[in-house]
Structures are given as C-alpha cells and as structure tokens.
N, C-alpha and C positions, 0 to 999 in steps of 0.2 A: 486207802485213807481219802477222806472226802476233802472238796475244796474248803468246805466250811472249817473243818477240823484243823486244818493247817493254817488258815488266816482268820484266827479268831481275834475279833476285835477288842482292843482296850482303850481307855480314853488316852488319847495321846495329845489333842490339842487343848488345851485347855480352851493407914496413913500415919502417922507417926505421932510423936508426943507433941502436945500443944505448946504454943510459945507465946508469951505475953510481950507487950511492946506495940507502938505504933508505927515502926518503920515500914516504908512502902518499898516493894520491889518493883521497878519498871518492867514490864511486860517485854521480853526479848523477842518481840514480832518480826524483827528484822532478820531472825534466823531463817525464816522461809520467805520473807520479802526479798532478800538478798537473791535466792534462787529464782525468784520469779523475774527480778531486774536482768539477771544474766539470760533467762530463757527469752523473755520478752525482747531485750536488746538485741537478739540476734536478728530481728526483723528492721532494726534501725539503720539508718545510712551512717556514713562515717562521720558526717558534720553534725549529726544529731548527737552522736556519742561524745564528740568533742565538747560540745555545749554542755551536756550533762556532767560529763566528767570534770568540768571546771567548778561546779557547784559541791563537789564532795571535799570534805576536810580531811587532811592526812596528817599522820604523826609518825615521826622516825623512832622505832623502838629496837632496831636491829642491836645496836650497842647494849641495849640492856638486857638481851636474852642471853641465857648461859651457854657456854662452849658445849657442854656434855648434852645437848639436846636427842631425843629420839630420832633415828634415822627414818627418812621418807622410804617406804616399802613399795609404793605403787602410784598409780596415776589418780587416785581418789584425791577429792579437795576435802579439807576439814577447816571450817571458819569457826571461829570463836566469837560469840555474840555477848555483849556486855551492855547490861541495862544500867544507866546512870541516874542518881537521884539528885543531880545538881540543881541547886535553886538559882543559879546565876543567869542574869538576862531575863528572857521571857518566862523562865520558869519560877520567877520570884513569887509569882501568885499562889504557888503551892505552899509557902511559909519560908520565911528567910532565918527562922531560928535553928536551922539545919546548915552548919557551915561545911565548905568542902563539898565532896561527893563521895558515895558510895556505889558499890555495885550490889545490888540485892537480886539480880537475875544473871545468871552464867548458864549459857547453852552452847553446847559443841554442836554445830550443824555438819554432818558427814553426808557428802555428795559421792555417790558411787559413779565411776566413770560411764559415759555413755547415756546418763540420765535414767540409769535402771532403777535406783532406788535412792531415798534420802531418810535421814534420821536426824532428829533434834533431840538431843541429849541434856536434859535438865540437871543442874547440880544443886541441891537444895542449900539455901544460904545458912542453915542452922547447923551444917555439917561440920564436924571436927575433924580436921585433916592436918597433916605436917605441910607446913609452908616453907619452901626453900629460901635461902639467901636471895634477896632481890636488890637490884641496882636501881637507883632513883635516876631521873634526868639529870641531876646535878652530879652524879657520880658517888653519892653516899650510897652505902650498902645498909639495908634493912635486915637484920639477923633472923634466920629460919627459926621457927617455933611451931609449937602445936596450937593451933587457933581455929575459929571460924573460918570457913572457906572465903566468905566475902570480904575478910580482913585484908586479903591479899590486894584488892584493888584499892581499899581505903589507905593502905600505907604505902603501896609501892606502884599503884597505877595500872594501866592496861598492861604492861610488860610483865608484871609480877603476877597478874591472874593467869596470862599466857604460861609462864614459867610454872606455875603451880598445877595447872590442868595437864600439862605435859608430865609433870614429875607424877602424879597421881595415876595417870592413865597409860603413860608410855606411848601415846598416840601423838604423832607429829602434827602440828597445828601449821597451817600455811598462812593464814590471814586473820585478822581481828576486824571486828564492826562494832562500834558504840553508838547508842541512841539514847536520848533523854526524853522527858515527858511531852515536851511541845513537839518534838521529831515524832513520836508515836501518834498524837493526834493529827498531824499533818499527813500522815501515810494513810491512816484510817479515813480521813475525809477525801483523799484522793481517789480512794476505792469506791467512794460514793456510800460508804458505810458498810459494817460487817454484821451478819446475822448471828444472833444468840438465841438461846431459848432458857427461860426463867422458870423455877418451879413455882413460885408465888409472887405477889406483888412485893416490891422492894422500894423502902423509902429510907435512905441513909444521907443526912444531911453533912455529915463530915466528909463522906466521899462525893458529894454533889450528885448522888445517883438516886433516879426515880423511875422505876420500871414497872410496867404492867406484866402480869402473869403470861407466859406462853412465848410463841415464836414472834421475833421482832427485829428490826435493824437499829443498831446503834451507830452513833456518829462521835466526833470528837471528844467532847467532854463526857457525854455518857459511856463511850467506850472506855475512857480513861478510869472514871468512877468504878465501872464493872470489875475492872483488872486491879483496882487498888482496894476495893472493899473486903474486909477480912471476916467480919463477925456475923454480918447479916446474910451471908451465903455460905454453905458449906459447914465444916465443924470448927473453923476458927484456927484450923492448923496451918503451918507453913505448906506442907504437903498437900493439903486440900486445895490451897489457893494456886500453887503450882498446876495442879490438874485443871483448874479452871482456866487459867492462863493457856494452857496448852489446848484447851478445847477452842479457845479464842482465836490462837494461832492457825488452828486447823481449819477455821472459818475464813481466815484471811487467805490461806492457801487456795482454798476452794474458789474464793471470790477472784483472786488475781490470776489464777489459771483458767478461768471461764473463756471459753472460745469466743463469746460474744465480745468481752473486752479486748482480747488480744486483736480481733480483726479491726478495732477502732483506733487508728492511729493517734487521734487526739487524745483519747483516754489513756492509750499507753505511755504517750509522752509526759501528760500531765501526772502520772503515777510515778514514772521513773524520775522525773524532775524533783517531785515530793521526796522521794526516797534519798536522792542525791543530796538535798538540802538538809536532810535529817540525820546524816550519819558522819561519823569519822573514822576512818580505816587506817590500817598501816600504809607507810608510804610505797612498799613494794605491791599493793594491790592496785595495780595500774589499770588504765584503760584496756592497754593490750592483753593483760591478763584476764579481765573480764569478758572481753570479746572472745578470746579463746575459750574460756570456761563455758560461755553462752552456746558456743557451736556444739560442744559436748553434751549440753543439757536440753536440746531441743526435744528429747523424747520425754521429758518429765511431765508429770500429770499429778493430779491431787491423790489419785489412788495409790501413787508409789511413794507417798510422803507420810511418816508417822512421827509421833512425838512419845517420847519415854522419860522417865525419871531414873536416875541412878539408883540401884536398889540399896536401901539403908535399913538400920536398925537402931535401936535405943542406945545412947551413948551412957555408959554405966555410971559415970561420975556426975552426970547432970541430967535429969529428966526432961529439960527443955531443949536438949541438943540431940542430935543423931550422929551416927558414923557410917561409913559404907559397910555393907555387907558384902565382904570381899569374895565369898563362895559364890555369890550371885552376879557381883559386879564385874568380876575379872573376865569370866567368858565372853561378856558383852563387850568390854575393851578389846579383848583378844580378836574378836571377829571384826571391829571396826579397824584395828592396826592392819589385818590382813586381807581386807576386802578387795579383791582384785580378780580378774578374769583368768581361769585357768589356760593352760596353753591348749593350743588347737591340736585335736588328734591327727594321726596320719590317716589318711583317706584308704578305705577297704579297696581290695582289688576289684576291678570292674565285674559286676553280676555276682558278688558275694558279699555276705554279712561281715561283720567284725571277726577277726582272726579269733580261732578258738571257741567260737560258738558251738554248743553242743545240743545232740538230740538225746532222746531217751537212753539210749546205749552208748553214749559219748561219741556218737559219729558227728563229724563237721555238720553245721547248718549253712548250706549256701543259698542265702536269700538277699535279693535285692531291696533295700530299705524303701518304705513307701512314704509320702509326704507326712509330717507330723500330725496334721488335721485328721488323718485316717487311723491314728493311733489311741486306742482307749486304754488309759493306765489306771490301775489301782495301787496307790502309794501306802506303805505301811512302814511304820517306826518301830524298830526293834532295838531301840536304844533307851536310856533314860531320860533323854533330853526333851523336854516338854515343847509340844508344838512343831517338832521337826518336820513330820510328814506334810502338815499344811504349808510350810513355807518352801518345802521343796516342790510341792503340788502347784503353788503360786509361780514358781521359776519354770516349771515345765508348761504351764499354761502360758506365760509369756513367750515361750517357744513354740506354741501353736498346737501342743499336744492336748488331748481330750482327757483331762483328769476327772475320771467318774466318781471316784471315792478315795478318801483318806481314812487311815486308821491306825491301830496300833497292834504289836505283838509283844510277847513277854519279854522284857529287856534282857539281852544276851542270847536269845535263842538264834540269832543269825549274826556271829562275830564278823563277817564278811557281807558287804553289800551285794544283792543278787538281783538279776533280772531273770524273772521267769515267764513263761508264756503258755497260755492255754492252745488247745487245738486249733490249727489254722492260723495262728497269729506269729509264725516265725518272721515274716516281712516286717510286721509292726514291731516286733522285739529288736530287729536289726536296726530300725530307726532310732528307738530308744537308747541302744547300745552306742550308735554314733554320737548323742547326745551326752552320754555318760561313759567316756571312754575307760577302759580297764576293767569292765564288768561284762565279761561274755555271757550272752543269754543261754537260758537253759530250758528245755521243754518240760513242762508241768502238765501231763495228760489229765490229772484231776481238775484243773483249772477250767474257768468258763471259756467257752469257744470264742475266739477273737480278742480275749483280753490279755494283757500284759501286766505283770506284776512287779512294782519296783519295791523290794525289800530292804529298807536302809538299816546296815549293820554299824558296828562301832567305827569302821573307816569312812563313813560319809557318803555323801553323794554330790560330787561337783558336776553342776550342769555346764555342759560345754560352752564354746564360743558364742557370744550374743546373750549371755546373762550372767549376772553375778551370783557369787556364792551367797545363799540367804542369811541375813543377820538374824541373831536369836529374837525370839519373841519374848517381851518383858511383860510381866502382868500390869495390866492397867494402862497398855499403850494406846494411843489415840490416833486413828488413821484421819487424814485430811478430807477423804471423800464421803464421810459419815453423815448421817442426817442429825443436824444439832439437837433436835427433840427426841431422838431415838433413847431408850432406856440405857443407862451406863451399866457397864459390867465390871 
C-alpha cells in the first residue's frame, strides 16, 4: 500500500437576522487592552504601578454573585469586558435622552496560562438567554427571566452580567472590566491612533464619521464613529457590526504589542495611565493580581490573540433576535473551561525512546530523541472536528517542530491517535512521542523517508508541557496579527 493511499487528504481546516433601532454598543476594546496592560506592566517599577493603580476605579460585587458559581478548574484567567453606554459626565455629548446605562458589548477574555494563547469571545446583544436571579447593590433581587442578554446589565449591573455569563457557559470568571465612550477614545489616542481599512468612502453625520477609502489611521472621535456606525458599513446587522469591532480590537492588539512601543517607557506609561483612567474593575482585581498576571503573560504576542463570536442561530419567536447554537457553542465553552497544561510525562530511560515504541514486527524501538527543530511532521485529522489538524500543528510549531503539512483522513478511520514514522525517522518519532505522551510511535515503511506522521484520532492529541491544548477554531474568527486590508474570509 502506498503512502499516498494511506494518507489521502480531505478538507480539514476550513451573520444573522437584521435588527432595527439606534442603540449603540461600546466597543469592548479593553478586552485586549487589559492583556496589554498586564504584559507591558511587567517592565514597570513598583512605584509606577502604584501610581497607575490609584487611577483605576473599583467596585465591590462579591456579595452580589451567587453562591453556586462554576468552579475554577485551572490557572487560566477569564476577564469579563463590559461596554457601557452611560451618558453621564463627559459622555453627555453623545445625547442625554438615554437615561441610566446599558451594556451593548459583552466579551469574555480568556487568557491561557503562560501567555500561550488568548481569545476574546463576543456575546451578541440580541441573544435571547435565560437570565438568573440577580442581586442589586441595595440588596433587592431582580427575578430570573428569558430576555436579551444585555438586559442583565441594564437591570442588575456588572454583577448580574457576570452571573449571567457564568450561568450560560459554566466558565468561572475571575474579574470584570467596564469602559465607557470617553474611556474608549482616551485609550485609542494614547496608542497614537489605530489602523483600519475601509472598502469605500464613508460620510455618516450621525456617527460623526468621515473616512476616505482604504488603509488609514483613526483617532478618538473618528475611531468612536467607526465602531458606532451601523448602516453605512456592512449589512446593518448586529453580528456584522460585532465583526467590525473585532477587527478594530485586533488592530489595537497589534499596535499595543508592537515592540517599538513597548521599548519606549514614556509611551508605555502614557498608555497604561490612559487605560487606568478609563476603566472600572472589581475590587479583587488588585495591583498584586495584575502584576502576577503580567509575569505570566510576557510571552503574549498579537499572533496568539484571536476574536470570535458565540455561534448563534435565528430565534424562532422573533426574527430580530438570535439564540445560541448550542451544538456549536458548547464545545467552545468546554474547551475554555478546561484549558490547562497536561501533566508532564515521565522521562524515557537513557538512550531509549518512549516505552512501548514498536518497529515493523512489533520489536521495541530504542532511539534517542533529536531536538524538535530536526523533526518534520505531517499532521492528519481523522476526526469530524473542523480545523483540528491546523490547531495541533500550530501547537507543535510553538514547541519548535517543523510542521510541513496538515490535512485530513476519513473521520473514524483512526479511533486512536497514532505516531507513525517513515524510514530513518525513529529518533524524530521519539521526539514527537515525548511531546505527546501515551502514543508510542510505530514504523510506517511506506512513508516518506525522514517524515513523522501524527494521525489524530477521537482520543485527541494533547501537546505536552510548554504548550496549551488548542482551543477550537470558530468560523469567522479574527487573528490580531492579520493585515487590516486583507480579504475577509
């Protein structure tokens, strides 16, 4: 049987109802700005941190959270980002006809331990969900109900939004961050503007937005208008605007993590100070917590950050609303809940490959592993999970392996994950097996000489210490290191 016939490739890696109304959702740009604060803050002295810490507003919400919260399963950090449309104070210029404040942007920022990956998960404001009972600051209880997700903040504040997201996802949230109109502009200006790409000339007086076609830098009011406008860009849907806001956030991450900026202490301090003045957080998100998180995020870069939207479908009772597509959303929630490093494997005996490695006739393979940089790997997905080969391949690249190809096999053809190796690749296979404990390598004489094949079965492929289990790829996700003018897929 030829190598080609065994590893026959299949495709493996690969908006919703319109809504009327003029409500504006604040861009949850702080979802990634906060991670930048923590990364950049690791270079600041203690005194500088003290000064910045004193500029942050804090709110005690501990007593308002329910007793039956999801457990914290690992060392990942989950931060809830809330965009407020308050017209109080400096925000009055955007209209005083709107009383109180609402949250039209809700994002869960998930930060994997060690700065290995980050994901900003947007919850569409038009989503019909079950809101739990919520306790207000004055002790009164807002009864649970079926309602739009943004009503949790309008009626119960930050704590109710926190309790609602935990109830829907079963993901333990560690902290929250809230930002308003003025804070958003202050942060963008502190960055020196943010790059966007516009498909055509835009003139929208209501959003105070006037843009030429193509690549350009926008500052405070123009940036605010860009994320506010609804009908002159995109299809006018809530989901279409969320996607544009995610593209903007990706540009913020790219700008804020630029090495040139991080090497300039003055710019770093100005940026951190602007962020501090623009946000309100829970009182448990202390300076000590931020500094500790900063240390763990020093490996973060724009290429490790992506933005996705919770998968939704039409809400049967109202064409202007959506509901979660549970079949697609639950695997994403599950992966975020359990994102953690697998246990370290026991080291192999000196001079031997992993225990149980077999040759063509089942004889043990004794091979000393080579460095990952000397290992060429083909990753094949034999499951029905879209994009799995690409994500595992990215993890292996992060460990230093040469991933030369990713592809697919017929789902179910390999119920167990296997490591196979072509002629002369026994030491390379031993290196891969050390990174994927529990999968002893097996010789594959028909394979390409020097090549190692990772065939992912239904039991998955957990990359060993130093990397995270890859989170599922979601259709339409946006990576922060993308070119702003690249065609959107």
